[in-house]
N, C-alpha and C positions, 0 to 999 in steps of 0.2 A: 503494499499500499505507499503510495505517496501522501507526502506531508498535506498537500492540497485535499486530496481525498479524506484524511482525519479531519481536517479543519473544516470543510464547506458544510458541516451540519454544527458545527461548535457554537453552542448557546452558554459558554458560560461565561464568568466576567472579564474576559479577555485578557487574562495575566497569563502570559504564555512564556515559557522557556524551552529556548531549542539547545540542545548539547550536543557538539560535535564530537566524536571519539577520534576523529584525526588529528585533532588539536588540542583537544580538552578544554576548549571554549564554550561557554556557555553565552547564548544572545536571547535577550529580554525584549518581549513585545507586548502593548496593549492592545494591538489592532492586530486581529487576525489577517484582515489584506495585507497588511506589511508583512507579517510572517509568511503569508502565501506569494507575495512578490518575490521574497527573498531565497524562499528555501521550497517552495510548492513541490518542483520537481524530482527532490532527493526522497530517497526511500527510508522510511521510518524503520528503526532496527527494533524500537521498543517504545511504549509510552507509559506514562504512570500519574496519578495526579496526588500532588503532595500539599495538604492544606486544601487551599483555592486556587492553586498552581498547575496547570497542566504542563507536564514535562516531555519533550520528546527527543527521542535520540537519536543520531542521525551520524552517517560516516560520510564524510565529501571526498575522502582519499583514500586510496587502498595503498597501505606501505606494505613494497615488496621487501621480504627477507633473502640478500643476496648471500650465498656460500662461497 
């Protein structure tokens, strides 16, 4: 599922955090539209609700291990 698919029917308080596993950064949004514009086409790895905050985990890059 993509982020846009998860958020298109989201009726929460619009407090959204998107955590990127690639760089360990968290991005905060108060607007569903802004979150969809920035990360809508990324695949959702997991999601959870922490208090009143929807936390979505994505991975923007794949790190390749070279031997």
